[in-house]
C-alpha positions in Angstrom: 0.0 0.0 0.0 1.5 3.3 -1.1 1.7 6.4 1.3 -1.3 8.1 -0.3 -3.5 5.0 0.3 -2.3 4.7 3.9 -3.2 8.4 4.5 -6.6 7.9 2.9 -7.2 4.9 5.2 -6.1 7.0 8.2 -8.6 9.7 7.3 -11.4 7.2 6.9 -10.6 5.8 10.4 -10.6 9.3 11.9 -14.2 9.7 10.7 -15.2 6.3 12.0 -13.5 6.6 15.4 -15.0 9.9 16.6 -18.6 10.7 17.3 -19.0 14.5 17.1 -17.1 16.8 14.7 -16.4 20.4 13.8 -16.1 20.6 10.0 -14.6 23.7 8.4 -13.0 25.1 5.3 -10.9 28.2 4.6 -11.9 31.8 4.9 -13.5 33.3 1.8 -14.5 29.8 0.6 -14.7 28.8 -3.1 -16.5 25.9 -4.8 -13.9 23.3 -3.7 -13.9 24.4 -0.1 -17.7 24.6 0.1 -18.3 21.4 -1.9 -15.7 19.5 0.2 -17.0 20.7 3.6 -20.5 19.7 2.7 -19.3 16.5 1.1 -17.7 15.6 4.5 -21.0 16.5 6.2 -22.9 14.0 4.0 -20.3 11.3 4.7 -20.6 11.8 8.4 -24.4 11.6 8.2 -24.0 8.2 6.5 -21.6 7.1 9.2 -24.2 8.1 11.9 -22.0 10.9 13.3 -22.9 14.3 14.7 -21.4 17.5 13.3 -21.4 21.3 13.2 -20.1 22.8 9.9 -18.8 26.4 10.1 -16.9 29.2 8.4 -15.4 32.3 9.8 -17.6 34.5 7.4 -20.2 34.3 4.7 -20.2 31.5 2.2 -21.0 32.8 -1.4 -24.8 32.5 -2.0 -24.2 31.0 -5.4 -23.4 27.7 -3.7 -26.7 27.5 -2.0 -27.8 24.8 -4.4 -25.5 22.4 -2.5 -27.1 20.0 0.0 -26.8 21.1 3.7 -25.9 24.6 2.7 -28.4 25.8 5.2 -26.4 24.1 8.0 -23.4 26.3 7.5 -22.7 28.6 10.4 -21.2 32.0 9.8 -19.3 32.6 13.0 -19.3 36.3 12.5 -23.0 36.3 12.9 -23.7 33.0 14.7 -21.3 32.6 17.6 -21.0 29.1 19.1 -20.6 28.3 22.7 -19.1 24.8 22.2 -15.6 23.4 21.8 -14.8 20.3 19.8 -12.4 17.5 20.4 -12.5 16.2 16.7 -12.0 18.6 13.8 -12.0 18.1 10.1 -10.4 20.9 8.0 -10.7 20.8 4.2 -8.9 22.8 1.6 -7.0 24.9 4.1 -3.5 25.6 2.6 -2.1 26.4 6.1 -3.3 26.8 9.7 -4.0 30.5 9.4 -6.5 29.9 6.6 -9.0 28.4 9.1 -9.4 31.9 10.6 -11.1 32.5 14.0 -12.7 29.0 13.8 -9.7 27.8 15.8 -11.2 29.3 18.9 -13.7 26.4 18.8 -11.0 23.7 19.2 -10.9 22.0 22.6 -7.5 21.6 24.3 -5.7 18.8 22.6 -8.3 18.5 19.8 -7.6 15.8 17.2 -7.5 17.5 13.7 -7.9 15.8 10.3 -6.3 18.0 7.6 -7.4 17.2 4.1 -5.9 19.4 1.4 -4.2 19.6 -2.0 -2.2 22.7 -1.8 1.6 22.2 -2.1 2.1 25.0 0.5 0.2 23.1 3.2 2.1 23.1 6.5 0.7 19.8 7.8 -1.0 21.4 10.8 -3.2 18.4 11.5 -3.0 15.5 13.9 -3.7 13.4 10.8 -2.7 14.9 7.5 -4.0 13.8 4.1 -2.2 16.1 1.7 -2.0 15.4 -2.0 -0.6 18.2 -4.1 -1.0 16.1 -7.2 -4.8 16.2 -6.8 -6.7 18.8 -8.8 -9.0 19.6 -5.9 -9.6 18.6 -2.3 -12.9 17.1 -3.6 -10.8 14.6 -5.6 -9.2 13.4 -2.4 -12.6 13.1 -0.7 -13.8 10.8 -3.4 -11.1 8.3 -2.3 -11.9 8.9 1.4 -15.6 8.2 0.8 -14.7 4.8 -0.9 -12.3 3.9 1.9 -14.9 4.8 4.6 -17.5 2.6 3.0 -19.8 5.5 2.2 -22.4 5.1 -0.5 -22.5 7.6 -3.3 -25.8 9.3 -4.1 -26.8 12.4 -6.1 -26.2 14.7 -3.1 -22.7 13.5 -2.3 -21.8 13.4 -6.0 -23.0 17.0 -6.5 -20.7 18.3 -3.7 -17.6 16.5 -5.1 -18.4 17.3 -8.7 -18.7 21.0 -7.7 -15.3 21.0 -6.2 -13.8 19.3 -9.2 -15.5 21.7 -11.7 -14.6 24.9 -9.9 -10.9 24.1 -9.1 -10.2 23.0 -12.7 -11.9 26.1 -14.1 -14.6 24.0 -15.8 -12.1 21.2 -16.7 -10.0 23.7 -18.6 -6.9 24.2 -16.4 -3.7 22.1 -16.6 -4.7 20.2 -13.4 -7.4 18.5 -15.3 -6.0 14.9 -15.3 -7.4 11.7 -16.7 -8.3 10.7 -13.1 -10.4 13.9 -12.7 -12.3 13.1 -15.8 -12.9 9.5 -14.7 -14.3 10.7 -11.3 -16.4 13.3 -13.0 -17.9 10.7 -15.3 -18.8 8.4 -12.4 -20.4 11.3 -10.5 -22.6 12.2 -13.5 -23.9 8.6 -13.3 -25.5 9.5 -9.9 -27.7 12.2 -11.5 -25.5 15.4 -11.4 -26.6 17.8 -14.1 -23.4 19.4 -15.4 -25.0 22.2 -17.3 -26.8 23.4 -14.2 -23.7 23.2 -12.0 -21.6 25.1 -14.6 -24.3 27.8 -14.9 -24.4 28.4 -11.1 -20.7 28.2 -10.4 -19.1 29.6 -13.6 -21.5 31.6 -15.7 -24.1 33.4 -13.6 -23.0 36.7 -12.1 -24.7 39.4 -10.0 -25.4 42.9 -11.3 -23.3 44.1 -8.3 -20.4 42.2 -9.8 -20.9 44.1 -13.1 -20.8 47.4 -11.2 -17.6 46.3 -9.4 -16.0 45.1 -12.6 -16.8 48.5 -14.3 -14.9 50.3 -11.5 -12.1 47.8 -11.4 -11.3 47.9 -15.2 -10.7 51.6 -14.8 -7.7 50.8 -12.6 -6.2 48.1 -15.0 -2.5 48.7 -15.5 0.4 46.8 -17.1 3.8 46.8 -15.5 7.1 44.9 -15.4 7.5 45.4 -19.2 3.9 44.3 -19.7 4.5 41.0 -18.0 2.2 41.8 -15.1 -1.3 43.2 -15.2 -3.2 44.3 -12.1 -6.6 45.6 -11.1 -7.8 47.2 -7.8 -11.0 47.5 -5.9 -11.1 49.7 -2.8 -13.4 49.6 0.2 -14.9 52.9 -1.1 -15.8 51.2 -4.4 -17.7 48.5 -2.6 -19.6 51.1 -0.5 -20.4 53.3 -3.5 -21.8 50.6 -5.7 -23.5 48.7 -2.9 -21.5 45.5 -3.5 -20.2 42.7 -1.2 -16.8 41.0 -1.2 -18.0 38.0 -3.1 -19.1 40.3 -6.0 -15.4 40.9 -6.8 -14.7 37.2 -7.4 -12.8 36.3 -10.6 -11.5 39.8 -11.4 -7.9 38.6 -11.4 -8.7 36.5 -14.5 -9.2 39.6 -16.6 -5.6 40.5 -15.9 -4.1 37.1 -16.5 -6.0 36.5 -19.7 -4.4 39.5 -21.5 -2.1 38.4 -24.3 1.5 38.5 -23.3 0.9 38.8 -19.6 2.6 36.3 -17.3 1.0 37.2 -14.0 -2.3 38.7 -13.2 -2.9 40.3 -9.8 -6.1 41.7 -8.2 -6.1 43.9 -5.0 -9.5 43.7 -3.3 -10.0 45.8 -0.2 -13.3 44.4 1.2 -12.8 46.4 4.4 -10.6 49.3 5.1 -7.0 48.3 5.8 -7.4 44.6 4.8 -6.4 43.7 1.2 -7.1 40.3 -0.4 -4.4 39.7 -3.1 -5.1 37.1 -5.8 -2.6 36.0 -8.4 -2.8 33.9 -11.5 0.1 32.9 -13.7 0.8 31.3 -17.1 4.1 29.4 -17.3 7.1 31.4 -16.1 6.2 32.3 -12.6 5.2 30.2 -9.6 2.8 32.4 -7.7 2.5 30.0 -4.8 6.1 30.9 -3.9 5.2 34.6 -4.1 2.1 34.1 -2.0 4.0 32.2 0.7 6.5 35.0 1.0 3.6 37.3 1.6 2.0 35.1 4.3 -0.4 33.2 2.0 -0.3 30.1 -0.2 -1.9 28.3 -3.1 -0.8 26.6 -6.3 1.9 27.4 -8.9 -0.6 29.1 -11.2 -3.2 30.3 -8.7 -2.4 31.6 -5.3 -3.2 34.5 -2.9 -2.8 36.1 0.5 -4.4 38.7 2.7 -2.3 41.6 3.8 -3.2 44.3 6.4 -2.3 47.9 5.5 -3.1 50.7 3.1 -3.8 49.7 -0.5 -0.8 51.6 -1.7 1.5 50.0 0.9 0.2 46.5 0.0 0.8 47.1 -3.7 4.4 48.2 -3.1 5.0 45.1 -1.0 3.6 42.8 -3.8 5.5 44.7 -6.5 8.8 44.2 -4.6 8.3 40.4 -4.5 7.2 40.3 -8.1 10.3 42.3 -9.2 12.4 39.3 -8.3 10.0 36.6 -9.5 9.5 38.2 -13.0 13.1 39.4 -13.3 11.9 42.9 -14.2 11.2 45.9 -11.9 7.8 47.4 -11.7 8.8 50.7 -13.5 10.9 49.2 -16.2 
C-alpha cells in the first residue's frame, strides 16, 4: 500500500472513530472548499455521526444549491458556545486559513487536515495532503470509498462542484485523466453538469458588473507588460452597494491579457485589509510569491491577505514580483 493509500485509510478511520465533529474550510470559501466541507458532512451523516459545519464568514450564496448549505454557520453572525475534540479541516492551505474558527477547538483536539495545496504546512494530527490532486474534492472521493460511504446524487453533487470549480470548468492544466474519470462516475448519480456550470461559472450578480466596471478603470500593465493588475477599494464596494463576493474572478481579466505572465487583483473588502489574488501562465510560480507574503496556493493560482493601506500592500507585492519576474515594476 503506497503512502497516499495509507493516508486515505487513516482519514477514513478518523471519521469512523470519533462521534461529534467540527467541520470547516478556509476563509473566503470557493467551490472546492464549500463542496468539500458539505461532502464531508454528508459522509458523516451516513456514518451516523454528529457534526457542526462552520466558516469564519459568509459563504457565497451562489453555492446555496448544494445540499446542507443551510447548515453552514457564519461565525461572524452566529457565535457558538461549544468546543470540539474532533475537527476536520478541508482545503486549508495552512493553519491560518482556518481563521477564527480555531477558537472552537478543545484543548488537545484531534484534527484531520485534508488538502491539495503544495504549501500546506501539515498542521493536523492526521494529514492527508495530495498536491497532485486537482481539488480537495478529488481526495474526498477516495476517502468516501475507503470509509464505505455510498454515493448518491447529493454527495456526487458536492464532489463534482469541487472538481468543476478548481479545474476552471475542466480547462486548467490540473485536469487529469483521473479527474475526468471521477467526474464521469459522478454524472452517473444524477448530477446535471449544465446546471452546476451555470451556477458556479456563468451566472454573475449585477453588483459584480458594477464592481467590474470600477475595477477595469484601474487596470494597468507593469514589469514590461508581463504583469497586469486591477484594484477595488473599500470605497468602491460602498459606493456601488456590493459585497466582497461580488469581486470574485476579477484577477482572470488580468491574467488573460495576451503576453501577460502574472495577473494580480487587489481587493480591499474592508478598510486596511487587502485580499491579493494572483494567476500565472508558465514562467512564474505564484505559490512561492504568496507564501513570501503570508499566503499560499498553487503554482498558477495563489493568494494572500495583507493588512495595510492599499498603496502599501501594492508596493509590497511589486517588490516580491520584481524578483520573480526578473523585471522591476517601473521598467
